[in-house]
N, C-alpha and C positions, 0 to 999 in steps of 0.2 A: 425279485418276487415280493408282492405285497404282503403285507401280514396285519393281522388284527392287532391294534395297539392299545385302544381304551378298553382294557381287560386285564385281570390279574394271570400272571405266569408265576410258577413255582421258581425261585432263584437259588434254593438251597435248602439244606436242613439247618434247625435253628441252631444246633451245635456246632456248626462250621463257624460261625460268628463268634470269635473270642475277642474280648477288650484288650486292644494293644495290637492287634493283628489286622492287618489290610487282607482283603480277599478280591481278586479281579476276574470279572467274569465278563462275557459278551452275550448279550441279548437281543435278539431282531437286529443283529448288524451294529450295534452299539455298545462300545466298550462301557463297562460299569464297575466301579470300586464300592466295596460294601466294607463296613466296619461298624462296630458295637460301642454306643456311648458308656460312660462310666455307669450311668443308671440302668443300664440295660437295654435303651432304645437302639433298634438297627436303623441304620443309614446307609442310604444309596448316591451316590455321586456320578457324573459322567466322568470315565476313567482318562480324562487328558487336561493335562494343565493348559490353560490358555497362554500361558507365555512362550514355550517353546514345543507344546504339544507332546510333553513325555508322561508316559502312564503315570498317573499317581499312585496306584498299587504297589509301583517300585520305591515308593517313599517310605514314610512311617507315621503311624498315630501318634501324636502328641496332645495329651489330655482327649478332649472332644472333637480336635480337628486333626484333618490329613496335612501332612508336610510334605511337599514335593521334592522328591530326593534329588532332583537336579540342581534346582536355584534356590531353593527353601519356602518359595510361597506357602502359606499355610490357609486351608479353607474349612469353613464351618459347615455344619450339616445342612444349611441352606443353601450352600453352594457359593457363599459369599467369601472372597479373598479377605480374611480377618488379620493376617500379618505380613507385611512385604520388608523382608530384612535388608532389602536395599535402598529403602527411602521410607519417609514418615508416612506417605499416602501411598496405598496402593492403586494401580490404573482402574479405570472405570469398566475396561473390558476384564479385569481380573475376577472373572467369576463363572463357574461351572454348574451345569444344569443339575439339579437334584431331582430325584425320582421317590415316589412313595412306597415304603418299605414297609410291611406289616407281617408281625410274626403270630402265626395261628396253627393249631394241631402240629406243632413243633417242626412246622414249614416256616421258610421265609418268602413271602409274595409280593411280587413286585409289579408296578402299574407303570407300563412305558408309554402310556398317551398323554396327549395335551389335557383332556378333560378331567375335571377333578377327580379324584379316586375315591371310590365308595367302597370301603371295607365289608359292607353287608353283601356285596355282590361275590364275595367268595363263598363257593358252595359249601352248605353246612354238611352236606353228605360226606365229607372227607373228614368228618370229626373223629372218624374210625381209626385214622392214623394214629392219633395217639392215645386210644382207648386203653385204659389200665387193665380191664377184663380180658385183654386179648394178649398174646405173644406176637412181636413183630420181627420181620426180617426186612431191614432197610438197605438200599444198595443205590449206588450212582453209577451211570455207564455214559461214555462219550461217544457218540454216535456219527459217523461219516455218513450222514442220509440226512434227506430233508424231514422235517417233523411230521408232515402228514403221511410219508409212508409208514411211519410207525403208529399213527392212528389208525392208517388201514389195518393193520397188523392186529389190533386187538379188537376193531369192529368186525373184522371178518376172521372168527376164532377157527373157521373150518380148514384154516392151514395146519392146527395143530393134529388133525388127522393124518397128516403126513410129514410134516416137518418135525413133530415131537411123537410119532408113532413109537410105542414101546416103553414111554416114560409117563407122558402125560394122557396119550390115547390108545386105544385098541383098535385093531381092523374091525372088531366087531361094532364099533361105535359109528363105523362109516355109514352102517344102514340106519333107515329112519332118521335121517338127518334133515330136520324140518325147521330151521330159525323163522322168528316171529319178529317183525320189527315193526316199531312207530317212532312218531316224535311226541313227546309230551313236554310243554313247558319248556322248548328250546333242547331238551334232553334227548337224544337217538337213544333207543331202547333195543336191546337184541337179547333174545330169550330163546333157549333151546332145552327142550325137555327129553329125556331119554329113559325108557324104562327095561329094567332087567336086564342090564349088562353086567360083564364082569370087571371089578375095578381094574384101573391100569396098575402099574407098579407104584408110581408116585403116591397114590391115593390108596392102595392096599396097605401100605405101610402105615398109613394113619388110622386103619379101620381095625375093629376087632379081629383077631386071626380067623375067627370061624366065617367072616364075612365071604361069601363066593358070588352074590349076586345084588347088584344096586340099581337104585333109580338115580338120575343124575339130573339136577337142574343146574344150567349155567347160563350167566346173564352178563352183558356189558352194557353200561352207560356212559355215553360219551357226553361229557360236557364242553362247552365252548370255552375256549378256541380248542384245546388239546389236552385235556384230562379226561381220563378213562378209568371206571370203577369195573373191575372184572370180579365176578363173584362164583363160586364152585360150592354146591351143596351135594354130598353124597349121602344118600339114605339107604338101609335095607330094603332090598326089593319089596314093594307093598306099603313102607311105611312113608308117613308124611314128612317133608323137610325138617330138620333140626330135631328129628326124633332122637331118641337114645340108642346109642350104636351106631350113628353116622359122624360125620366130619364134615367141616365147612371152612373155607376160607374167603377171604376178602382182599384183594390187591388193587391198589393204587398206581396207576401208569402216567406220571405226568411229564409231558413231553413239552419242552420250552426251546423254541428255536435259537439257535447260536448265530447260524448265518443261514444263507439261503440253502447250504448244503449239509450243515452239521445240526446235530440237535443235543440237548442236554437231558439225560433219562433220568428222572427220580422215581424211584419205585420202593414199595414196600407191599410184604405179604403179612397180612394179620390173619390170625388162626386161632381157632378154639379148641385144639386137639394138642397132647403133649406141651401144655403152656409152660410147666415147668422144667421140661427137660433140657438141659445144655445141649445134651449128644443130638437130641433131635434140632435143636436150634443151629447148630453148626454143621449138621448133616444136611439140612435145607440151604445154609447158606451156598455150602459147597454144590449142591444139585442145581440150584435155581441160577449160580453163577454158571454152571457150566452150560445149562441148556441156554441161556442169554447170549453168552460168548461164543458158543460153538455152533449154535443153530439160527436163532433169530436174528441177531447182529450180522453175522456173515452173510445172510442171506439177502437181509435189507440194504446193507451197504453195496452187495455186488449188483442189486436191482438198481442201485441209485447210481453207479458207475455206467450202467447200460442206458439209462434215462438221460444222463449228463444234467445240463442245466434248464432241462423242458420240464413243464409241468405234466404229470401223468395223464390228466384227461384230455389235455390238448393233444395227445397220440393216439386217442380214440382206441384204448384198451377194448378187447373182448371182454363183456360183462358177463356174470354169472348170476344165478339167483342169489347166492351167498354174499354177492358184493353189495346188496340192497343197504345195509346199514351204513357201510362206509360211504358210498356215494351219497345217500342221505345227509351225512354228517358233513363231507365236502361242500354239498351245495348249500346247504344251511350256513358254513361259515363264509363260503365266498359271498352269498346275500350279505351278511354283516360288513364285510371287508368293502364290497362295492358301496353300501350305504355310507360307511365312515369315510370314504375316500370322497365321496361326494359332498358330504357336508363340510370337508376340509377345504374343499375345491371353491365351495361358496364362500 
């Protein structure tokens, strides 16, 4: 399955890279080893020694180089073999590919393509992930499903009306559910406004106890190729968004393809309520983990098993009005992949 390569994907949380330790992960079907130099610079190399094709992440970091754990060849940050312990000169083929790896917003971003990497293309909108004025719950999930099914899940949030009924939504919220969708500057936007509804349990706990009716604004913003920002704003009925007595959160859902059928799911929930409460922090960690691991992920993995190695859209699914945002995002991405493929072929 073709994937967009000349773009930025999230490779991990910045704290995962510790000097002296190697981290091996697969991105877009390519094995990658990551490490941090003594000066803090993050490095990413092909995780395959060119000698006997052993995984480099099973070796060790020696200073600012990676030493293969099989025969001891050592590779620098540029991928060049800097030491051959079995001879004075390293073979000319003793080189591994290096990838651009940038640390920003407490995340590691990797560029898997051949074109020059441009850090300015990392969306500034994700700066909130590291905002000091917000509290954050950060998580990682490994999902046995294609990354586009996960993108669909956040660009068609109507699933929450049923899959998360009783926690994130109520039956009342199924009425007057009319998403507005557009694409602006390459970003797919989904907006849903609901007025005078009772808050679901998850949000009732974040609001003042006397709050019985609320107005809700929900948005999803899909950045290419597979980055989604989801925002929820609850305010007292009749009051504007972000007014006193309300609560809001913004979550980042960063889906990085591991293989055609598996995905790295990096997630953060950033909130403006109960920011200093360790009890709320722990409770949210537990509840969010429960929702993902017992509701979203099992459903999407089951969906993947039925789809198999086919692309969802080639199976001609019955489309609903609520699918508009996810379909637009898929089509936009497909166009970028086709353009990239034609350029590579030329």
